[in-house]
N, C-alpha and C positions, 0 to 999 in steps of 0.2 A: 313745594317742599319737599328735600327729597330726603328720601329713606332713610338714612339717618339722623334727621332732624326730629321724625317721629318715633323711631325705636330707639335711639341715643347710640353711646357710643360706651366699651368698655374700659374702664381705666386701662387695662395692660393694651389695647390694641391704641390708645391715643396716645399714650407713650413711647411704646413702637412708633408711629407715626411722627411723633414730635422729633423722635432723637433720628430717625434717618432723615429729615426734613433740616437738622442739624449737624449732619453728619459725626456723630454719638456712635461711641464702640460696641455700648449695648451693655455695658457692665452696669451702670447707673439704672438701666430696665431692669436686668437682672435681678440688682439689689432690692429696688421696689418691687419686682415681682413677689421676691421671699419675703418681703416685710406685709406684701398682701396676703399671702397663702399663711403665714401666721397667724395675722390678726382673723384670718376666715377659721380657723384651729382655734385660737383661743374664744373667737364665739362661739362655735359648739359646745365647748368644755364649759364656757359661764350658762348656754342656756337648759345646759341638762345637770348645771350645780345641783340643783337640790334631788333628783333621783337618782347622782352618781354621791351622793353624801360627800363631794367636797366643799361644802360651807365653812366648814371649822378652822382652825388655825393651827401653825407647825410650831413645832415647840425652839422656834428663834425670832430675834427680833432684826431688821431691816437696818439701815447705815441711821437713819432717821429715827430710830428706837420705837419703831411701832411695831407690835406683835404682826407675822408673817400670816398672811390668809393661806390657804390650802390653793386656793385657785392662783395667788401670785406666785406663788411658787412656781406651779404648773404653768402659769403663761410664762416666767423667766424662763425656763426649761425650752417651751417651744421657741422661742425665740434666740436664746442662745443658741441651740441645734440647729435651728434654721440659718443664722446669719453665719455663724462662725466655720459651715461648713459647704457656705456656697462659692467659694474663692472671691467674692467681689466684695469683701468686707475684711477690713483687717486687724477691726477693734470693736468691741462693743461696750459701750459704759451703759451700767442699766442701775436703777432705783436700787435694787434688790439686791447690788451685792458693793464689795468697800471697794475690791479694785477692780479695773478695768479689765476686759477678758479678750484673751485672743485666740484664734484658732490655733487646731492642734498643730502639735510640732511635725515641721515637713511639708505642712499642708501649702496649696498656693496662694490662700487667703493671704497670707503674711505682708507680703508685699503689694495689694492691692488699695488702690486709690482713695477706699472711702473709710469713714467711721460713721459706727451709728451710737447715737446716745438716745435711751429708750426709758420710757414706762409702761413696761407692757401690760400692766392692768390698773390702769388709772379708774379711783374708784372702786375700787372691789369690795371696800367695806360695804356698801350699797347695793351690792347684788341679794342682800337675803328679802329686801325692798323693792326691789324691782324697778331701781333708778337704775339711768341708763350709765353704762360707763364704755371707758376706753382704750385705744393704746394713742400712746402720744410718744412721737419719733424726731430727731432731728438727723439731717445727713450731712458729713463734713468732708469734704474734699481734701487729699492731705498737699502740702505743699513737696514734698519729695518722696516717693512712692517707692524710692530704688533699693531701701532696706524695710528690716520689718518696722511693724508703726512701736511707737510707745507714748506714754501718756503724754510728753510734750507735745505731740502732734492735736491734737484733742485741748490743750492748753490756748496751743497759740490761735487756735480755730476760733477760741471763744474770749477772746482779747478785745476789747472795746477800741473801733480804730476812727 
């Protein structure tokens, strides 16, 4: 039995090793690492929600017509802030936003290969009940990253083939 079998391996190390074996550029690894950091930040906010008094709701509804919890709003800001400034994500489609979100003008992420669809804090209405919550995401590779992303990039990826 190797040391690795006994102590395990981190997600970041596994992704880095697999990417190098497959001849990857590191962009997908960077993107997944940004998602991991986002999830850790969200987990810390959820863990301290009662103490920080962020268990209420804000004064608007999401695209499904649900009242947005403060934690949903905070989680969405964390995910969007990290992904859209990472340089490796050209568009984020979030449950909390009516429209896709793009990197700031002039940012190098506009022509990146990847799009992320995300529910930043699934199950947020259960936080006060101490029920597990999580972040759900999908990563989609664009067919043409020579120009800035647009909504057709994600719709094309979601077609049934």
